[in-house]
C-alpha positions in Angstrom: 0.0 0.0 0.0 2.8 2.4 0.8 4.4 1.8 -2.6 1.1 2.7 -4.3 0.9 6.0 -2.4 4.5 6.8 -3.1 3.9 6.1 -6.9 0.8 8.4 -6.7 2.8 11.2 -5.1 5.6 10.8 -7.7 3.2 10.9 -10.6 1.4 13.9 -9.1 4.6 15.8 -8.6 5.6 15.2 -12.2 2.2 16.3 -13.4 2.3 19.5 -11.3 5.7 20.4 -12.6 4.3 20.6 -16.1 1.4 22.8 -15.2 1.2 26.3 -16.5 -0.2 29.1 -14.3 -3.7 30.4 -15.4 -3.9 27.5 -17.9 -3.8 24.4 -15.7 -4.2 26.1 -12.3 -4.8 29.6 -10.9 -4.7 31.5 -7.6 -8.1 31.6 -6.0 -9.9 34.9 -5.6 -8.7 35.4 -2.0 -5.1 34.8 -3.1 -4.6 32.1 -0.5 -4.4 28.8 -2.5 -4.2 27.3 -6.0 -7.3 26.0 -7.7 -7.6 23.9 -10.8 -8.6 25.3 -14.2 -10.7 22.8 -16.1 -11.8 23.5 -19.7 -10.7 27.2 -19.3 -12.7 27.8 -16.1 -11.7 27.9 -12.5 -13.0 24.8 -10.6 -12.6 25.5 -6.9 -14.2 22.2 -5.9 -11.9 20.1 -8.1 -9.4 17.9 -6.2 -6.2 16.4 -7.4 -3.1 15.2 -5.6 -1.0 17.3 -7.9 -2.9 20.4 -6.8 -2.5 19.4 -3.1 1.3 19.0 -3.6 1.5 22.4 -5.5 -0.3 24.1 -2.6 2.0 22.4 -0.1 5.3 23.1 -1.9 4.3 26.8 -2.4 3.3 27.0 1.3 -0.4 27.7 0.7 -1.2 24.9 3.1 0.6 22.9 5.8 -0.8 19.5 4.9 -1.6 17.3 2.0 -5.0 15.6 1.7 -4.8 12.2 0.0 -8.0 10.8 -1.5 -8.1 7.3 -2.8 -11.0 6.5 -5.1 -12.5 3.1 -4.5 -14.8 1.3 -6.9 -16.8 -1.6 -5.4 -18.5 -3.9 -7.8 -21.1 -6.5 -6.7 -20.0 -6.7 -3.1 -22.8 -7.8 -0.8 -21.6 -5.9 2.2 -21.5 -2.6 0.3 -25.2 -2.9 -0.5 -26.2 -4.4 2.9 -24.4 -1.8 4.9 -26.9 0.9 4.0 -30.6 1.1 4.1 -30.8 2.9 0.8 -28.4 3.6 -2.0 -29.5 6.1 -4.6 -27.7 6.7 -7.9 -28.3 8.0 -11.4 -26.8 6.2 -14.4 -27.1 6.4 -18.1 -26.9 2.6 -18.1 -28.6 0.5 -15.5 -27.7 -2.8 -17.0 -29.5 -5.4 -19.1 -32.5 -7.5 -18.0 -30.3 -10.2 -16.4 -28.4 -7.6 -14.3 -31.6 -5.9 -13.2 -33.2 -9.2 -12.3 -30.1 -10.1 -10.2 -30.0 -6.8 -8.4 -33.8 -7.0 -7.7 -33.7 -10.6 -6.4 -30.7 -10.2 -4.2 -30.9 -6.5 -3.0 -34.6 -5.7 -3.7 -33.3 -2.9 -6.0 -35.9 -0.8 -7.8 -35.4 0.8 -11.3 -37.2 3.7 -12.8 -36.7 6.3 -15.5 -35.7 9.8 -14.5 -36.7 12.8 -16.6 -33.8 13.9 -18.8 -33.6 17.4 -17.2 -32.6 15.9 -13.8 
């Protein structure tokens, strides 16, 4: 696990070194930290390890927050841990997958209006 984190930090550092100010990142409106620029727009809620490192190295923060994304696929404990799980997806599976999720987890499927 430590090697994975170390590799993540190395990759993030290499990525941040290539970034260009006001193209890949910018200083926020208060002038107290860097924020990501995504598709030409400042994205203050956007997180990346490279951004965390850049803020730390340039002394905008005294700590680095490390987030690890986790994808759980068909794990019973993940579904049984919560009373309800709500999600929106462009694809809810084929008939066999829906049938499986309904029989095992009592999942319900319905169409959501396009504007939501």
